[in-house]
C-alpha positions in Angstrom: -18.2 36.3 -37.1 -21.2 36.7 -34.8 -23.1 34.4 -32.5 -26.5 32.6 -33.2 -28.5 29.8 -31.7 -28.6 26.7 -33.8 -29.9 23.1 -33.5 -28.7 20.1 -35.5 -31.4 17.6 -34.3 -34.9 17.7 -32.9 -35.4 17.2 -29.2 -35.6 18.8 -25.8 -34.2 22.3 -25.1 -30.7 20.9 -24.7 -30.3 20.6 -28.5 -30.0 24.4 -28.7 -26.5 25.7 -28.8 -24.8 29.0 -29.4 -22.3 28.9 -32.2 -20.1 31.3 -34.2 -21.5 31.9 -37.6 -20.4 34.2 -40.5 -22.1 37.5 -40.4 -25.2 37.4 -42.5 -25.2 39.7 -45.5 -28.4 41.4 -46.6 -29.5 40.5 -50.1 -31.6 42.7 -52.4 -34.6 44.1 -50.6 -33.3 43.1 -47.2 -31.8 44.8 -44.1 -29.5 43.5 -41.4 -30.4 44.1 -37.8 -28.2 44.1 -34.8 -30.6 42.3 -32.6 -31.4 43.8 -29.2 -34.1 41.4 -28.2 -35.8 38.3 -29.6 -39.0 36.8 -28.4 -39.4 33.1 -27.6 -42.7 31.8 -28.9 -44.5 28.4 -28.7 -44.0 28.0 -32.4 -40.2 28.0 -31.8 -40.5 25.2 -29.3 -42.6 23.1 -31.7 -40.0 23.6 -34.4 -37.2 22.6 -32.0 -38.9 19.5 -30.7 -39.8 18.2 -34.1 -43.6 18.7 -34.0 -43.5 20.4 -37.3 -40.7 18.2 -38.7 -41.0 16.6 -42.1 -37.7 14.6 -41.8 -34.3 14.7 -40.3 -32.4 18.0 -40.3 -30.0 18.3 -43.3 -28.2 21.2 -41.8 -28.1 23.2 -38.5 -31.2 25.4 -38.2 -31.9 28.7 -36.5 -35.0 29.8 -34.6 -36.9 32.9 -33.8 -39.2 35.3 -35.8 -40.0 38.2 -33.5 -37.1 40.6 -33.0 -36.3 44.2 -32.2 -33.0 45.8 -33.2 -31.0 48.5 -35.0 -30.5 48.5 -38.7 -26.8 48.2 -39.4 -26.6 47.3 -43.1 -28.8 47.7 -46.2 -29.3 45.4 -49.2 -29.6 46.6 -52.7 -32.7 48.7 -53.4 -33.7 49.4 -49.8 -34.9 53.0 -49.4 -37.6 52.6 -46.7 -35.0 52.4 -43.8 -31.6 53.7 -43.0 -28.6 52.5 -41.0 -29.3 53.4 -37.3 -33.1 53.0 -37.5 -34.6 51.2 -34.5 -37.2 48.7 -35.6 -39.2 45.6 -34.6 -41.0 42.9 -36.4 -40.2 39.6 -38.2 -36.7 38.3 -39.0 -36.0 36.1 -41.9 -34.0 33.0 -41.1 -33.6 33.1 -37.4 -33.9 35.9 -34.8 -32.1 34.1 -32.0 -28.8 35.8 -33.0 -26.6 38.9 -32.6 -27.3 39.7 -36.3 -30.4 38.9 -38.3 -31.9 39.6 -41.7 -35.3 41.1 -42.4 -37.4 42.7 -45.1 -38.5 46.3 -44.5 -42.2 45.4 -45.2 -42.1 43.1 -42.1 -40.8 45.8 -39.8 -42.1 48.9 -38.0 -40.2 51.6 -36.2 -39.7 51.2 -32.5 -41.3 54.2 -30.7 -39.2 56.0 -28.0 -40.1 54.6 -24.6 -41.0 51.1 -25.6 -38.3 48.8 -24.1 -36.5 46.5 -26.4 -37.8 43.4 -24.8 -41.4 44.6 -25.0 -40.9 45.6 -28.7 -39.6 42.2 -29.5 -42.6 40.5 -28.1 -45.2 42.4 -30.0 -44.9 41.1 -33.5 -46.6 37.8 -33.7 -49.3 38.4 -31.1 -50.3 41.8 -32.5 -50.3 40.7 -36.2 -52.3 37.5 -35.4 -54.8 39.4 -33.3 -55.3 42.0 -36.0 -55.7 39.4 -38.7 -58.5 37.7 -36.8 -60.3 41.0 -36.2 -60.1 41.8 -40.0 -61.3 38.3 -41.0 -64.3 38.8 -38.7 -64.9 42.4 -39.8 -65.2 43.6 -36.2 -66.4 47.1 -35.9 -67.5 49.7 -33.3 -70.6 48.8 -31.4 -70.2 45.0 -31.8 -69.7 42.5 -29.0 -66.7 40.2 -29.4 -66.0 37.1 -27.4 -62.3 36.2 -27.0 -61.4 32.7 -25.7 -58.0 32.6 -24.1 -58.2 36.4 -23.4 -55.3 36.4 -20.9 -52.8 34.8 -23.3 -50.5 36.6 -25.8 -52.7 36.6 -28.9 -55.9 36.8 -26.8 -54.8 39.8 -24.8 -53.7 41.6 -28.0 -57.1 40.8 -29.6 -58.9 42.2 -26.6 -57.0 45.5 -26.7 -57.2 45.9 -30.5 -60.9 45.2 -30.4 -61.5 47.7 -27.6 -59.5 50.3 -29.6 -62.0 49.7 -32.5 -64.9 50.6 -30.2 -66.1 47.0 -29.7 -67.3 45.6 -26.4 -65.3 42.5 -25.4 -66.1 39.5 -23.2 -62.9 37.6 -22.4 -62.8 33.9 -21.2 -59.8 33.0 -19.1 -58.8 31.0 -16.1 -60.1 32.0 -12.7 -56.8 33.4 -11.5 -56.6 35.7 -14.7 -59.9 37.5 -14.3 -58.3 40.7 -13.0 -55.9 40.6 -15.9 -58.7 40.4 -18.4 -60.6 43.2 -16.7 -57.6 45.4 -16.8 -57.4 45.0 -20.6 -60.9 46.5 -21.0 -62.9 43.3 -21.3 -65.7 41.8 -19.2 -64.1 38.7 -17.7 -65.7 35.2 -17.6 -64.2 32.2 -15.9 -63.3 29.3 -18.2 -64.6 25.8 -17.4 -67.9 24.1 -17.0 -70.9 26.4 -17.5 -68.8 29.1 -19.3 -71.4 29.5 -22.1 -74.1 30.5 -19.6 -71.7 32.9 -17.9 -71.0 34.5 -21.3 -74.7 34.9 -22.0 -75.1 36.6 -18.6 -72.2 38.9 -19.3 -73.5 39.8 -22.8 -77.3 39.8 -22.7 -77.4 41.5 -26.1 -75.6 38.5 -27.7 -72.2 37.8 -29.2 -71.5 39.1 -32.7 -68.1 37.4 -33.3 -65.7 35.0 -31.6 -61.9 34.8 -31.6 -60.6 31.5 -30.2 -57.0 31.9 -29.1 -57.4 29.1 -26.5 -57.8 25.8 -28.2 -59.4 24.3 -25.1 -62.3 22.6 -26.9 -64.7 25.5 -26.7 -65.6 25.8 -30.4 -69.0 24.1 -30.1 -70.1 26.7 -27.5 -68.5 29.5 -29.5 -70.5 28.6 -32.6 -73.7 28.4 -30.6 -73.1 31.8 -29.0 -72.3 33.4 -32.4 -75.4 31.9 -34.1 -73.3 29.9 -36.5 -69.7 29.5 -37.6 -69.4 32.4 -40.1 -68.1 34.9 -37.5 -65.9 32.5 -35.5 -62.2 32.3 -36.2 -59.6 30.1 -34.3 -55.9 30.3 -34.3 -55.5 27.4 -31.8 -58.1 24.6 -32.3 -57.2 21.5 -34.3 -60.9 20.6 -34.7 -61.9 23.8 -36.5 -63.1 21.9 -39.6 -65.4 19.7 -37.5 -67.3 22.9 -36.5 -67.2 24.6 -39.9 -64.9 27.3 -38.4 -62.0 29.0 -40.1 -58.5 28.2 -38.9 -56.3 31.2 -39.5 -52.6 30.3 -39.7 -51.2 33.1 -41.8 -51.9 36.6 -43.1 -52.9 35.5 -46.6 -54.3 38.6 -48.4 -54.5 40.6 -45.1 -51.7 43.2 -44.5 -51.3 42.9 -40.7 -48.6 45.5 -40.3 -51.2 48.2 -39.6 -52.3 46.1 -36.6 -48.7 45.9 -35.3 -48.3 49.7 -35.8 -51.5 50.3 -33.8 -50.5 48.0 -31.0 -47.0 49.4 -30.7 -48.4 53.0 -30.7 -50.6 51.9 -27.8 -47.6 50.5 -26.0 -45.9 53.8 -26.5 -48.7 55.9 -25.1 -49.7 53.5 -22.3 -53.1 52.6 -23.7 -52.0 49.0 -24.4 -49.7 46.6 -22.6 -47.5 43.6 -23.2 -46.0 42.0 -20.0 -42.6 40.4 -20.1 -42.2 37.4 -17.8 -38.5 36.8 -18.1 -35.4 37.7 -20.1 -32.4 35.5 -20.8 -29.0 36.0 -22.5 -28.5 34.4 -25.8 -26.4 31.7 -24.3 -29.3 30.6 -22.1 -31.7 29.9 -25.0 -32.2 26.4 -23.7 -33.2 27.8 -20.3 -35.7 30.2 -22.0 -37.3 27.2 -23.8 -37.6 25.3 -20.5 -39.3 28.3 -18.9 -41.7 28.5 -21.9 -42.6 24.9 -21.7 -43.0 24.9 -17.9 -45.9 27.3 -18.4 -45.1 29.3 -15.3 -46.1 32.9 -14.9 -47.5 35.5 -17.3 -46.0 37.4 -20.2 -43.5 37.0 -22.9 -40.1 35.3 -22.6 -37.3 37.2 -24.4 -33.7 36.7 -25.3 -31.2 39.6 -25.1 -28.3 39.0 -27.5 -25.1 40.7 -26.4 -26.2 41.4 -22.9 
Protein backbone atom coordinates (compact mmCIF):
# COMPACT_ATOMS: atom_id res chain seq x y z
CA UNK A 1 0.00 0.00 0.00
CA UNK A 2 1.04 3.61 -0.57
CA UNK A 3 -0.50 6.99 0.14
CA UNK A 4 -2.36 9.29 -2.25
CA UNK A 5 -4.63 12.31 -2.07
CA UNK A 6 -8.27 11.63 -2.92
CA UNK A 7 -11.60 13.49 -2.78
CA UNK A 8 -15.06 11.94 -2.75
CA UNK A 9 -17.12 15.11 -3.22
CA UNK A 10 -16.63 18.53 -4.72
CA UNK A 11 -16.00 21.45 -2.41
CA UNK A 12 -13.42 23.52 -0.58
CA UNK A 13 -9.88 22.27 0.14
CA UNK A 14 -11.07 20.30 3.16
CA UNK A 15 -12.53 17.64 0.86
CA UNK A 16 -8.96 16.51 0.14
CA UNK A 17 -7.72 13.63 2.26
CA UNK A 18 -4.69 11.36 2.27
CA UNK A 19 -5.64 7.69 2.10
CA UNK A 20 -3.91 4.34 1.75
CA UNK A 21 -4.34 2.86 -1.73
CA UNK A 22 -3.05 -0.27 -3.45
CA UNK A 23 0.24 0.39 -5.23
CA UNK A 24 -0.59 1.23 -8.85
CA UNK A 25 0.82 -1.24 -11.38
CA UNK A 26 2.05 -0.01 -14.75
CA UNK A 27 0.18 -1.35 -17.74
CA UNK A 28 1.63 -1.84 -21.23
CA UNK A 29 3.50 1.29 -22.31
CA UNK A 30 3.51 2.80 -18.83
CA UNK A 31 6.07 3.37 -16.09
CA UNK A 32 5.58 3.83 -12.38
CA UNK A 33 7.23 6.74 -10.59
CA UNK A 34 8.17 7.13 -6.97
CA UNK A 35 7.04 10.74 -6.79
CA UNK A 36 9.51 13.20 -5.29
CA UNK A 37 7.45 16.33 -6.01
CA UNK A 38 4.04 17.19 -7.48
CA UNK A 39 3.00 20.69 -8.54
CA UNK A 40 -0.31 22.21 -7.45
CA UNK A 41 -1.97 23.97 -10.39
CA UNK A 42 -5.10 26.13 -10.77
CA UNK A 43 -6.63 23.36 -12.88
CA UNK A 44 -6.44 21.05 -9.85
CA UNK A 45 -8.40 23.50 -7.70
CA UNK A 46 -11.08 23.78 -10.38
CA UNK A 47 -11.38 20.02 -10.54
CA UNK A 48 -11.65 19.77 -6.75
CA UNK A 49 -14.20 22.56 -6.41
CA UNK A 50 -16.48 21.19 -9.13
CA UNK A 51 -16.00 23.96 -11.71
CA UNK A 52 -15.34 21.25 -14.31
CA UNK A 53 -17.87 18.79 -12.86
CA UNK A 54 -20.40 17.06 -15.06
CA UNK A 55 -22.20 15.36 -12.16
CA UNK A 56 -21.59 13.82 -8.77
CA UNK A 57 -18.47 11.77 -8.21
CA UNK A 58 -19.07 8.04 -8.63
CA UNK A 59 -15.80 7.11 -6.91
CA UNK A 60 -12.97 8.86 -5.07
CA UNK A 61 -10.78 10.81 -7.47
CA UNK A 62 -7.12 11.76 -7.49
CA UNK A 63 -5.55 15.06 -8.51
CA UNK A 64 -2.36 16.34 -10.03
CA UNK A 65 -0.64 16.19 -13.42
CA UNK A 66 2.83 17.74 -13.05
CA UNK A 67 5.27 15.46 -11.24
CA UNK A 68 8.95 14.69 -10.88
CA UNK A 69 10.21 11.35 -9.62
CA UNK A 70 12.23 8.19 -10.03
CA UNK A 71 11.14 5.34 -12.30
CA UNK A 72 10.66 2.27 -10.09
CA UNK A 73 8.71 -0.14 -12.34
CA UNK A 74 8.22 -0.68 -16.07
CA UNK A 75 5.18 -1.86 -17.95
CA UNK A 76 5.29 -4.24 -20.87
CA UNK A 77 7.02 -2.86 -23.94
CA UNK A 78 8.75 0.11 -22.30
CA UNK A 79 12.29 0.52 -23.63
CA UNK A 80 12.76 4.31 -23.49
CA UNK A 81 13.34 4.40 -19.73
CA UNK A 82 14.89 2.20 -17.06
CA UNK A 83 14.31 1.68 -13.36
CA UNK A 84 16.23 4.40 -11.49
CA UNK A 85 15.85 7.09 -14.18
CA UNK A 86 14.99 10.52 -12.80
CA UNK A 87 12.26 12.20 -14.83
CA UNK A 88 9.61 14.90 -14.86
CA UNK A 89 6.43 15.57 -16.77
CA UNK A 90 2.81 14.45 -16.75
CA UNK A 91 1.33 11.72 -14.58
CA UNK A 92 -1.66 9.67 -15.65
CA UNK A 93 -4.37 9.32 -13.03
CA UNK A 94 -3.22 11.55 -10.20
CA UNK A 95 0.20 12.87 -9.24
CA UNK A 96 -0.58 13.81 -5.63
CA UNK A 97 0.71 10.45 -4.47
CA UNK A 98 3.73 8.51 -3.35
CA UNK A 99 3.47 6.40 -6.51
CA UNK A 100 2.10 7.50 -9.87
CA UNK A 101 1.82 6.11 -13.39
CA UNK A 102 2.96 7.87 -16.55
CA UNK A 103 3.72 7.26 -20.20
CA UNK A 104 7.32 7.75 -21.32
CA UNK A 105 6.29 10.09 -24.14
CA UNK A 106 4.96 12.50 -21.48
CA UNK A 107 8.24 12.57 -19.55
CA UNK A 108 11.70 14.08 -19.94
CA UNK A 109 14.83 13.39 -17.94
CA UNK A 110 15.60 15.57 -14.93
CA UNK A 111 18.98 17.26 -15.43
CA UNK A 112 21.40 17.19 -12.54
CA UNK A 113 21.16 20.37 -10.51
CA UNK A 114 17.45 21.04 -11.10
CA UNK A 115 15.75 20.62 -7.69
CA UNK A 116 12.85 18.19 -7.52
CA UNK A 117 10.34 20.90 -6.63
CA UNK A 118 11.42 23.05 -9.58
CA UNK A 119 11.35 20.07 -11.94
CA UNK A 120 7.81 19.21 -10.88
CA UNK A 121 6.57 22.72 -11.60
CA UNK A 122 7.89 22.91 -15.16
CA UNK A 123 5.57 20.59 -17.08
CA UNK A 124 2.32 22.42 -17.73
CA UNK A 125 3.73 25.94 -17.90
CA UNK A 126 6.54 25.07 -20.32
CA UNK A 127 4.41 22.88 -22.57
CA UNK A 128 1.59 25.42 -22.72
CA UNK A 129 3.97 28.30 -23.45
CA UNK A 130 5.73 26.34 -26.17
CA UNK A 131 2.42 25.36 -27.74
CA UNK A 132 1.33 28.99 -28.04
CA UNK A 133 4.64 29.98 -29.64
CA UNK A 134 4.28 27.16 -32.16
CA UNK A 135 0.68 28.09 -32.97
CA UNK A 136 1.79 31.64 -33.64
CA UNK A 137 4.91 30.61 -35.55
CA UNK A 138 7.09 32.97 -33.54
CA UNK A 139 10.60 33.33 -34.90
CA UNK A 140 13.78 35.31 -34.45
CA UNK A 141 13.50 39.04 -35.05
CA UNK A 142 9.80 39.26 -34.27
CA UNK A 143 8.22 41.21 -31.42
CA UNK A 144 5.88 39.26 -29.17
CA UNK A 145 3.47 40.68 -26.61
CA UNK A 146 2.80 38.48 -23.57
CA UNK A 147 -0.17 39.38 -21.40
CA UNK A 148 0.22 38.03 -17.88
CA UNK A 149 3.98 37.91 -18.33
CA UNK A 150 4.75 37.43 -14.63
CA UNK A 151 2.56 34.35 -14.17
CA UNK A 152 3.54 30.73 -14.66
CA UNK A 153 2.65 30.27 -18.33
CA UNK A 154 3.42 33.89 -19.17
CA UNK A 155 6.91 33.85 -17.70
CA UNK A 156 7.70 30.58 -19.47
CA UNK A 157 6.43 32.08 -22.75
CA UNK A 158 8.66 35.13 -22.28
CA UNK A 159 11.73 33.00 -21.69
CA UNK A 160 11.07 30.56 -24.53
CA UNK A 161 10.36 33.44 -26.94
CA UNK A 162 13.59 35.19 -25.95
CA UNK A 163 15.45 31.91 -26.52
CA UNK A 164 14.07 31.91 -30.08
CA UNK A 165 15.55 35.32 -30.71
CA UNK A 166 12.29 37.27 -30.40
CA UNK A 167 11.91 40.59 -28.65
CA UNK A 168 9.25 40.44 -25.94
CA UNK A 169 7.00 43.05 -24.34
CA UNK A 170 5.43 41.76 -21.15
CA UNK A 171 2.31 43.19 -19.50
CA UNK A 172 2.02 42.59 -15.76
CA UNK A 173 0.97 44.26 -12.51
CA UNK A 174 2.96 47.26 -11.36
CA UNK A 175 4.68 45.35 -8.57
CA UNK A 176 5.88 42.68 -11.04
CA UNK A 177 7.74 44.94 -13.47
CA UNK A 178 11.20 43.99 -12.20
CA UNK A 179 10.26 40.31 -12.47
CA UNK A 180 9.30 40.72 -16.12
CA UNK A 181 12.44 42.71 -16.87
CA UNK A 182 14.52 39.97 -15.27
CA UNK A 183 13.05 37.43 -17.69
CA UNK A 184 14.38 39.38 -20.65
CA UNK A 185 11.25 41.31 -21.63
CA UNK A 186 10.39 45.00 -21.75
CA UNK A 187 7.84 45.42 -18.95
CA UNK A 188 4.56 47.33 -19.30
CA UNK A 189 2.15 48.04 -16.44
CA UNK A 190 -1.28 46.44 -16.72
CA UNK A 191 -4.36 48.62 -16.40
CA UNK A 192 -5.94 51.61 -18.07
CA UNK A 193 -3.82 52.90 -20.95
CA UNK A 194 -1.81 49.70 -21.30
CA UNK A 195 -2.20 49.63 -25.11
CA UNK A 196 -0.52 53.01 -25.50
CA UNK A 197 2.25 51.93 -23.17
CA UNK A 198 2.82 48.86 -25.34
CA UNK A 199 2.98 51.00 -28.48
CA UNK A 200 5.57 53.18 -26.80
CA UNK A 201 7.59 50.14 -25.73
CA UNK A 202 7.43 48.59 -29.23
CA UNK A 203 7.44 51.43 -31.78
CA UNK A 204 8.07 48.94 -34.57
CA UNK A 205 4.78 47.19 -33.80
CA UNK A 206 3.65 43.86 -32.37
CA UNK A 207 3.84 40.73 -34.51
CA UNK A 208 2.08 38.25 -32.22
CA UNK A 209 0.28 38.14 -28.87
CA UNK A 210 0.05 35.44 -26.21
CA UNK A 211 -2.69 36.04 -23.64
CA UNK A 212 -1.93 34.15 -20.43
CA UNK A 213 -3.85 36.68 -18.35
CA UNK A 214 -7.57 36.54 -19.11
CA UNK A 215 -8.07 40.07 -17.76
CA UNK A 216 -10.25 41.29 -20.63
CA UNK A 217 -7.40 42.56 -22.82
CA UNK A 218 -8.16 40.66 -26.04
CA UNK A 219 -9.71 43.64 -27.82
CA UNK A 220 -6.53 45.65 -27.34
CA UNK A 221 -4.41 42.64 -28.24
CA UNK A 222 -6.18 42.20 -31.57
CA UNK A 223 -5.76 45.89 -32.36
CA UNK A 224 -2.05 45.79 -31.54
CA UNK A 225 -1.49 42.68 -33.67
CA UNK A 226 -3.46 44.09 -36.61
CA UNK A 227 -6.09 41.37 -36.41
CA UNK A 228 -6.82 38.10 -34.59
CA UNK A 229 -4.77 35.74 -36.76
CA UNK A 230 -1.63 35.95 -34.61
CA UNK A 231 -3.29 36.20 -31.22
CA UNK A 232 -3.70 33.12 -28.99
CA UNK A 233 -5.20 32.93 -25.51
CA UNK A 234 -5.01 30.22 -22.88
CA UNK A 235 -7.07 32.18 -20.36
CA UNK A 236 -9.86 34.31 -21.86
CA UNK A 237 -13.43 32.99 -21.96
CA UNK A 238 -14.43 35.55 -24.60
CA UNK A 239 -11.91 34.43 -27.22
CA UNK A 240 -14.58 33.62 -29.81
CA UNK A 241 -16.06 37.12 -29.48
CA UNK A 242 -12.77 38.51 -30.79
CA UNK A 243 -12.08 35.80 -33.38
CA UNK A 244 -9.10 34.61 -31.31
CA UNK A 245 -7.96 31.02 -30.92
CA UNK A 246 -8.34 29.51 -27.45
CA UNK A 247 -5.65 26.89 -26.94
CA UNK A 248 -6.52 24.26 -24.34
CA UNK A 249 -4.49 21.24 -25.45
CA UNK A 250 -1.55 20.21 -27.57
CA UNK A 251 -3.60 18.87 -30.48
CA UNK A 252 -1.20 18.08 -33.30
CA UNK A 253 1.68 19.92 -31.61
CA UNK A 254 4.32 17.89 -29.80
CA UNK A 255 5.13 20.16 -26.86
CA UNK A 256 7.77 17.91 -25.28
CA UNK A 257 10.59 19.73 -27.15
CA UNK A 258 9.48 22.91 -25.40
CA UNK A 259 9.66 21.21 -22.02
CA UNK A 260 13.12 19.87 -22.85
CA UNK A 261 14.31 23.35 -23.86
CA UNK A 262 12.88 24.92 -20.72
CA UNK A 263 14.36 22.30 -18.40
CA UNK A 264 17.75 22.62 -20.09
CA UNK A 265 17.53 26.36 -19.42
CA UNK A 266 16.73 25.68 -15.77
CA UNK A 267 19.81 23.46 -15.60
CA UNK A 268 22.21 25.99 -17.11
CA UNK A 269 20.72 29.00 -15.34
CA UNK A 270 19.39 30.78 -18.44
CA UNK A 271 15.78 30.18 -17.39
CA UNK A 272 14.05 30.20 -14.04
CA UNK A 273 10.96 28.92 -12.32
CA UNK A 274 10.40 30.22 -8.78
CA UNK A 275 8.81 28.02 -6.13
CA UNK A 276 6.61 29.88 -3.65
CA UNK A 277 6.00 27.15 -1.09
CA UNK A 278 6.28 23.41 -0.50
CA UNK A 279 3.98 21.19 1.56
CA UNK A 280 4.02 17.53 2.63
CA UNK A 281 1.46 15.29 0.97
CA UNK A 282 -0.65 15.31 4.14
CA UNK A 283 -1.06 19.07 3.84
CA UNK A 284 -2.56 19.05 0.33
CA UNK A 285 -5.57 21.00 1.61
CA UNK A 286 -3.26 23.72 2.96
CA UNK A 287 -1.48 23.83 -0.40
CA UNK A 288 -4.82 24.43 -2.14
CA UNK A 289 -5.69 27.17 0.33
CA UNK A 290 -2.35 28.83 -0.40
CA UNK A 291 -3.00 28.56 -4.13
CA UNK A 292 -6.47 30.09 -3.90
CA UNK A 293 -5.33 32.89 -1.58
CA UNK A 294 -3.19 34.22 -4.44
CA UNK A 295 -0.35 35.25 -2.17
CA UNK A 296 3.24 35.50 -3.31
CA UNK A 297 4.93 34.40 -6.50
CA UNK A 298 5.91 31.06 -7.90
CA UNK A 299 4.76 27.47 -7.89
CA UNK A 300 3.26 25.54 -4.99
CA UNK A 301 4.57 22.00 -4.72
CA UNK A 302 3.77 18.88 -2.69
CA UNK A 303 6.64 16.70 -1.48
CA UNK A 304 5.38 13.13 -0.95
CA UNK A 305 7.32 11.14 1.61
CA UNK A 306 9.07 14.14 3.10
